Every structure is written in structure tokens, then in C-alpha cells.
VMD Tcl script that draws the C-alpha trace (Angstrom):
set ca {
  {144.11 105.09 -83.94}
  {144.91 102.47 -81.36}
  {147.40 101.50 -78.68}
  {148.17 97.90 -77.79}
  {150.09 96.69 -74.78}
  {152.65 94.02 -75.60}
  {153.65 91.02 -73.49}
  {156.72 92.93 -72.26}
  {154.45 95.85 -71.19}
  {155.66 98.08 -74.03}
  {153.08 100.12 -75.93}
  {152.61 100.13 -79.69}
  {150.60 102.85 -81.42}
  {149.10 102.40 -84.88}
  {146.20 103.26 -87.17}
  {143.63 101.08 -88.87}
  {140.02 101.13 -90.00}
  {139.27 97.89 -88.08}
  {140.91 97.79 -84.65}
  {139.79 94.29 -83.63}
  {140.97 92.81 -86.93}
  {144.31 94.59 -86.57}
  {144.84 93.28 -83.02}
  {143.98 89.80 -84.31}
  {146.57 90.25 -87.09}
  {149.23 91.32 -84.59}
  {148.54 88.26 -82.45}
  {148.67 85.98 -85.48}
  {152.03 87.35 -86.64}
  {150.54 89.31 -89.53}
  {151.10 92.75 -88.01}
  {154.04 95.06 -87.46}
  {157.47 93.46 -87.17}
  {158.25 95.60 -84.11}
  {155.75 93.65 -81.98}
  {156.53 90.22 -83.41}
  {158.68 89.13 -80.46}
  {156.36 90.74 -77.93}
  {153.19 88.73 -78.54}
  {150.50 88.47 -77.47}
  {149.26 92.04 -77.50}
  {146.06 93.37 -75.99}
  {144.08 96.42 -76.96}
  {144.68 99.18 -74.43}
  {143.09 102.19 -76.15}
  {141.30 103.20 -79.31}
  {140.21 106.54 -80.67}
  {138.10 107.37 -83.72}
  {139.78 110.09 -85.77}
  {137.40 110.55 -88.70}
  {139.78 109.89 -91.58}
  {143.18 108.38 -92.35}
  {144.94 111.73 -92.42}
  {143.65 112.72 -88.98}
  {144.49 109.28 -87.61}
  {148.06 109.46 -88.95}
  {148.49 112.92 -87.43}
  {147.19 111.74 -84.05}
  {149.42 108.63 -84.24}
  {152.51 110.80 -84.84}
  {151.53 113.02 -81.94}
  {151.10 110.11 -79.51}
  {154.26 108.33 -80.69}
  {156.16 111.44 -79.58}
  {154.78 111.23 -76.05}
  {156.51 109.74 -73.04}
  {155.38 106.33 -71.79}
  {153.83 107.98 -68.73}
  {151.74 110.33 -70.85}
  {150.55 107.39 -73.00}
  {149.64 105.39 -69.89}
  {147.69 108.36 -68.56}
  {145.68 108.41 -71.79}
  {145.09 104.66 -71.62}
  {144.15 104.68 -67.94}
  {141.87 107.70 -68.23}
  {139.76 105.69 -70.68}
  {139.81 102.37 -68.83}
  {137.06 101.71 -66.28}
}
mol new
graphics top color blue
foreach p $ca { graphics top sphere $p radius 0.5 }
foreach p [lrange $ca 0 end-1] q [lrange $ca 1 end] { graphics top cylinder $p $q radius 0.2 }
display resetview
């Protein structure tokens, strides 16, 4: 599970088995349509969830959070 920050400072949450490849895909217009006009994106947070089902569950949970709560998660894990 990962969160990227878009050029417009919005946050996008997704799941993948290869975070760096997925960020690369987003930035090369091969990712989600919802970030297409907000490129480039940068990786803000990643979390290992064990399997696809757990990752999807965690993604749904975080997508339901407020922006402030997401930023708290991101900032808590940023040096």
C-alpha cells in the first residue's frame, strides 16, 4: 500500500507489489487516470501489508480518512 503526493499537493492512495515501479508508471502516464493531470507525483508513504487482500483492506481504510489524518500518517514516517 502506498501514498503519493501529486503536484497539486493532493494525496493518492493505491496498492501494488512494486512501489517504485508503480510511481514510475504514474509519472510516465501509465498509472491511474485520477493523477494524470497532477503529475509528477512523489512517494510519500509505503506500508507492507503481507498480501493483496490485506493491502486492499488497508487502502480502503486510508481512503476513508481525512486529509489531515493521512498527512499525520505520512509525516509520522518521514524523518
